[in-house]
One Martini backbone bead per residue (centre of mass of N, CA, C, O) as a GRO file, in nm:
protein
  127
    1UNK     BB    1   6.604  10.979   9.694
    2UNK     BB    2   6.926  10.925   9.689
    3UNK     BB    3   7.213  10.919   9.861
    4UNK     BB    4   7.529  11.041   9.874
    5UNK     BB    5   7.856  10.999   9.961
    6UNK     BB    6   7.900  11.318   9.951
    7UNK     BB    7   7.686  11.369  10.208
    8UNK     BB    8   7.860  11.240  10.406
    9UNK     BB    9   7.996  11.201  10.714
   10UNK     BB   10   8.267  11.163  10.886
   11UNK     BB   11   8.348  10.878  11.095
   12UNK     BB   12   8.507  10.784  11.340
   13UNK     BB   13   8.652  10.550  11.490
   14UNK     BB   14   8.543  10.347  11.776
   15UNK     BB   15   8.810  10.180  11.718
   16UNK     BB   16   9.062   9.984  11.685
   17UNK     BB   17   9.264   9.873  11.405
   18UNK     BB   18   9.403   9.635  11.243
   19UNK     BB   19   9.582   9.553  10.974
   20UNK     BB   20   9.418   9.300  10.900
   21UNK     BB   21   9.139   9.432  10.913
   22UNK     BB   22   9.191   9.648  10.696
   23UNK     BB   23   9.259   9.448  10.471
   24UNK     BB   24   8.984   9.306  10.475
   25UNK     BB   25   8.805   9.552  10.419
   26UNK     BB   26   8.940   9.634  10.154
   27UNK     BB   27   8.894   9.367  10.001
   28UNK     BB   28   8.586   9.367  10.028
   29UNK     BB   29   8.533   9.635   9.885
   30UNK     BB   30   8.667   9.557   9.615
   31UNK     BB   31   8.481   9.322   9.554
   32UNK     BB   32   8.205   9.473   9.568
   33UNK     BB   33   8.318   9.683   9.332
   34UNK     BB   34   8.490   9.531   9.113
   35UNK     BB   35   8.800   9.554   9.135
   36UNK     BB   36   9.091   9.571   8.989
   37UNK     BB   37   9.454   9.593   8.902
   38UNK     BB   38   9.410   9.807   8.696
   39UNK     BB   39   9.566  10.119   8.610
   40UNK     BB   40   9.453  10.427   8.540
   41UNK     BB   41   9.623  10.693   8.351
   42UNK     BB   42   9.610  11.063   8.327
   43UNK     BB   43   9.806  11.316   8.213
   44UNK     BB   44   9.614  11.557   8.151
   45UNK     BB   45   9.468  11.546   8.463
   46UNK     BB   46   9.598  11.325   8.691
   47UNK     BB   47   9.433  11.078   8.694
   48UNK     BB   48   9.354  10.781   8.896
   49UNK     BB   49   9.254  10.424   8.868
   50UNK     BB   50   9.070  10.154   8.911
   51UNK     BB   51   8.941   9.914   8.737
   52UNK     BB   52   8.720   9.710   8.627
   53UNK     BB   53   8.657   9.393   8.638
   54UNK     BB   54   8.634   9.305   8.310
   55UNK     BB   55   8.639   9.566   8.171
   56UNK     BB   56   8.680   9.769   7.908
   57UNK     BB   57   8.929   9.928   8.014
   58UNK     BB   58   9.100   9.690   8.099
   59UNK     BB   59   9.120   9.560   7.818
   60UNK     BB   60   9.240   9.804   7.672
   61UNK     BB   61   9.502   9.821   7.842
   62UNK     BB   62   9.604   9.529   7.794
   63UNK     BB   63   9.616   9.549   7.480
   64UNK     BB   64   9.790   9.831   7.463
   65UNK     BB   65   9.991   9.881   7.708
   66UNK     BB   66   9.818  10.145   7.814
   67UNK     BB   67   9.708  10.360   8.080
   68UNK     BB   68   9.631  10.581   7.850
   69UNK     BB   69   9.311  10.602   7.688
   70UNK     BB   70   9.195  10.926   7.711
   71UNK     BB   71   8.948  10.843   7.899
   72UNK     BB   72   8.811  10.985   8.194
   73UNK     BB   73   8.613  10.884   8.455
   74UNK     BB   74   8.645  11.120   8.652
   75UNK     BB   75   8.573  11.351   8.464
   76UNK     BB   76   8.300  11.242   8.384
   77UNK     BB   77   8.178  11.228   8.670
   78UNK     BB   78   8.213  11.528   8.737
   79UNK     BB   79   8.026  11.627   8.500
   80UNK     BB   80   7.768  11.449   8.629
   81UNK     BB   81   7.768  11.598   8.879
   82UNK     BB   82   7.600  11.771   9.075
   83UNK     BB   83   7.651  12.093   9.150
   84UNK     BB   84   7.606  12.065   9.475
   85UNK     BB   85   7.854  11.821   9.468
   86UNK     BB   86   8.132  11.913   9.342
   87UNK     BB   87   8.308  11.991   9.580
   88UNK     BB   88   8.301  11.713   9.717
   89UNK     BB   89   8.417  11.561   9.474
   90UNK     BB   90   8.685  11.714   9.456
   91UNK     BB   91   8.778  11.644   9.743
   92UNK     BB   92   8.781  11.336   9.701
   93UNK     BB   93   8.983  11.331   9.469
   94UNK     BB   94   9.213  11.477   9.616
   95UNK     BB   95   9.241  11.271   9.841
   96UNK     BB   96   9.307  11.028   9.665
   97UNK     BB   97   9.558  11.144   9.524
   98UNK     BB   98   9.717  11.195   9.786
   99UNK     BB   99   9.708  10.895   9.906
  100UNK     BB  100   9.759  10.726   9.598
  101UNK     BB  101  10.009  10.819   9.441
  102UNK     BB  102  10.127  10.659   9.674
  103UNK     BB  103  10.130  10.390   9.827
  104UNK     BB  104  10.063  10.324  10.127
  105UNK     BB  105  10.231  10.186  10.388
  106UNK     BB  106   9.979  10.245  10.570
  107UNK     BB  107   9.664  10.188  10.717
  108UNK     BB  108   9.366  10.353  10.778
  109UNK     BB  109   9.048  10.406  10.830
  110UNK     BB  110   9.033  10.668  10.660
  111UNK     BB  111   9.162  10.556  10.399
  112UNK     BB  112   8.963  10.326  10.348
  113UNK     BB  113   8.710  10.506  10.336
  114UNK     BB  114   8.807  10.693  10.106
  115UNK     BB  115   8.835  10.474   9.892
  116UNK     BB  116   8.544  10.372   9.902
  117UNK     BB  117   8.409  10.640   9.834
  118UNK     BB  118   8.539  10.684   9.560
  119UNK     BB  119   8.435  10.412   9.422
  120UNK     BB  120   8.141  10.455   9.476
  121UNK     BB  121   8.113  10.714   9.317
  122UNK     BB  122   8.239  10.614   9.044
  123UNK     BB  123   8.062  10.319   9.018
  124UNK     BB  124   7.779  10.300   9.204
  125UNK     BB  125   7.673  10.570   9.124
  126UNK     BB  126   7.418  10.739   8.993
  127UNK     BB  127   7.347  11.009   8.745
   0.00000   0.00000   0.00000
């Protein structure tokens, strides 16, 4: 049984990171997770997230020119998350919403790790 990103403990950075280094790490993580630049936003639940590059939802949003396609991937993933991990999943979603409601002015190691954990949970982990 594989372990979930929701079960890992946050480990502080063991050294300082430059802005350029954090930008590089963030870009690498986004490429590895195949994130696009299109942001889905759902007014009903308040969730938002980047869609998968060339994914169905990205195409749907680009064609309709509306970021609220009605079905929220975050709500779906929360409903499929095992019960014993739901609190951690909700905390991760809340952290992401808090940090990325408005794009941060500058990034810290913690913010970059939080974003990576959010998208790993949302797109890379199997339910």
